[in-house]
C-alpha positions in Angstrom: -36.6 5.7 -17.7 -33.6 4.3 -19.8 -32.8 0.8 -20.6 -29.9 -0.7 -18.8 -27.7 -0.4 -21.6 -28.7 3.4 -22.3 -28.0 4.1 -18.5 -24.4 2.5 -18.3 -23.4 4.5 -21.7 -24.6 7.9 -20.1 -22.8 6.9 -17.0 -19.8 5.8 -18.8 -19.8 9.1 -20.9 -20.0 11.3 -17.9 -16.9 9.6 -16.2 -15.0 9.9 -19.5 -15.5 13.5 -19.4 -15.6 14.4 -15.9 -14.3 11.3 -14.0 -11.7 12.1 -11.2 -9.5 9.4 -12.0 -10.2 9.5 -15.9 -12.5 6.7 -17.6 -14.8 4.6 -15.7 -13.0 1.2 -14.9 -16.0 -1.4 -15.6 -15.1 -5.2 -15.8 -16.1 -7.0 -18.6 -19.5 -8.7 -18.6 -20.4 -11.8 -16.5 -20.9 -15.2 -18.4 -24.1 -17.1 -18.2 -22.2 -19.7 -15.9 -21.4 -16.9 -13.5 -25.1 -15.7 -13.4 -26.3 -19.1 -13.1 -23.9 -20.0 -10.4 -25.1 -16.7 -8.2 -28.8 -17.9 -8.8 -28.0 -21.2 -7.6 -26.2 -19.7 -4.6 -28.9 -17.4 -3.5 -31.7 -19.8 -4.4 -33.7 -17.7 -7.0 -33.5 -16.0 -10.3 -32.3 -12.4 -10.3 -34.5 -9.9 -12.2 -33.8 -9.4 -15.9 -32.5 -6.0 -15.6 -29.9 -7.1 -13.2 -28.7 -10.2 -15.4 -28.8 -7.7 -18.5 -26.5 -5.3 -16.4 -24.3 -8.1 -15.6 -23.9 -9.3 -19.0 -22.7 -5.6 -19.9 -20.5 -5.3 -16.8 -19.2 -7.6 -13.8 -18.3 -5.0 -11.1 -15.6 -2.3 -11.3 -12.0 -3.0 -11.8 -10.8 -0.7 -8.9 -12.6 0.4 -5.8 -12.6 4.2 -6.8 -16.4 4.1 -6.8 -19.0 4.7 -9.7 -22.0 5.8 -7.6 -22.6 8.7 -5.2 -20.2 8.6 -1.8 -17.8 6.1 -3.5 -20.0 3.3 -3.8 -19.2 0.6 -6.6 -20.6 -2.0 -8.5 -19.9 -5.5 -7.0 -18.7 -8.3 -9.2 -20.5 -11.5 -8.8 -17.6 -13.0 -7.0 -17.8 -10.1 -4.3 -21.7 -10.4 -4.2 -21.5 -14.0 -3.5 -18.9 -13.7 -0.6 -21.0 -10.8 0.9 -24.2 -12.6 0.6 -22.7 -15.9 2.2 -21.1 -13.8 4.9 -24.4 -12.0 6.0 -26.6 -15.1 5.3 -24.2 -17.2 7.5 -24.7 -14.8 10.5 -28.3 -14.6 10.1 -28.6 -18.5 10.0 -26.5 -18.6 13.2 -28.4 -16.1 14.9 -25.8 -13.4 14.9 -28.3 -10.7 14.3 -30.9 -11.9 16.8 -32.5 -9.2 18.7 -31.5 -6.6 16.5 -34.6 -6.4 14.5 -36.2 -4.0 17.1 -33.5 -1.3 16.4 -34.3 -1.1 12.7 -36.0 2.0 11.5 -36.8 1.8 7.8 -38.2 4.0 5.2 -40.5 2.5 2.7 -41.7 -1.2 2.2 -38.7 -3.3 3.6 -39.3 -6.3 6.1 -37.9 -5.2 9.6 -35.4 -7.7 9.8 -31.6 -7.1 10.1 -30.6 -9.4 7.3 -32.8 -11.2 4.8 -31.3 -13.9 2.7 -33.5 -12.7 -0.2 -31.3 -9.3 -0.4 -28.8 -9.6 -2.9 -25.9 -7.0 -2.5 -25.3 -5.2 -5.7 -23.2 -2.0 -5.0 -20.6 -1.8 -2.1 -19.0 0.6 -0.2 -15.8 -1.3 0.8 -17.1 -1.0 4.5 -20.0 -3.6 4.6 -22.7 -1.0 3.5 -24.7 -2.1 0.4 -27.4 -1.4 -2.0 -29.2 -4.6 -2.3 -31.8 -6.0 -4.8 -34.6 -7.1 -2.5 -36.4 -10.1 -3.6 -38.6 -10.4 -0.4 -40.2 -6.8 0.0 -42.9 -5.9 2.6 -46.4 -6.0 1.3 -46.5 -2.9 -0.7 -42.9 -3.3 -2.2 -41.8 -4.3 -5.5 -39.8 -7.6 -5.9 -36.1 -6.2 -7.3 -36.4 -2.9 -5.5 -33.2 -1.5 -4.5 -32.6 -0.9 -0.9 -29.7 0.6 1.4 -28.4 -1.6 3.9 -25.9 -0.1 6.6 -23.5 -2.8 8.4 -24.4 -1.0 11.8 -28.1 0.1 11.4 -29.5 -2.7 9.0 -31.8 -1.8 6.1 -32.8 1.9 6.1 -34.8 2.8 2.8 -36.1 2.0 -0.5 -34.0 3.8 -3.0 -35.6 2.7 -6.3 -38.5 0.3 -7.5 -35.9 -1.5 -9.7 -32.2 -1.7 -10.7 -33.3 -0.1 -14.2 -34.8 2.8 -12.2 -31.8 3.1 -9.9 -29.4 3.2 -13.0 -31.5 5.7 -14.9 -32.0 8.1 -12.0 -28.3 8.2 -11.4 -27.3 8.7 -15.2 -29.9 11.5 -15.3 -28.7 13.2 -12.4 -25.0 13.0 -13.7 -26.0 14.2 -16.9 -28.3 17.2 -15.5 -25.5 18.3 -13.1 -27.1 16.7 -10.0 -23.9 15.4 -8.8 -20.5 17.2 -8.3 -16.8 16.0 -7.2 -15.8 16.6 -3.9 -12.3 17.5 -2.8 -11.3 13.8 -2.8 -12.8 13.1 -6.2 -15.9 11.4 -5.0 -19.1 11.8 -6.8 -21.7 13.4 -4.4 -25.1 15.0 -4.8 -25.1 18.8 -5.2 -27.0 20.4 -2.5 
C-alpha cells in the first residue's frame, strides 16, 4: 500500500498522460484552520490519512471527476455542506422508517444516515464515498463506505482512505480502468 502522497502522485501522473480533459484539476491544500473547522463541525478528529490528503489537495477545481464513474474529491466546504444537510435530515427524522430498506455489504451500521459518516468524494447527485467513523462491530474506524442517496449505505470499499487511494492509483497504473465515450474513468471489464 502506498502513502497518501505517493498515491496522489500516481493518480496525477496517470491523468497528465491519459486524462480526457488534460491534467487533473486538484485544488491547493487545505489550511490547518479549514481542517480544524471541519473537525469541530462533525465533532471528531479526522483520521490522519484524511488530514494528510487534505493538506495536499482540498477538492477538485472542476466536477470532471477523479475517481471511477465521475466521482470527484470534495473540498472541505462541500463536505461541510453535505454533512450538515444529511445530518439535519437525520435529526429531524426525515429518514425514519428507511433503515429497514437498507441492504449493506460489510460492517456498516444499518441506518440510513449516521452523523459520524463524513463524505469525501461525491457524484454531484447526492451519492458519496464516506469516511465511516462509527462502523459496525467488525469494521474499521475510518473505513470508506459507499452511500447512495436513494438506497442509503451500500458497501465497504476500503479499510481506510490510504487503502482506497492506493488501490485506485494502482488500478490506473496497471490498466484496470479505461475511459468511456464520455471521457469518464470506469473499471475495465
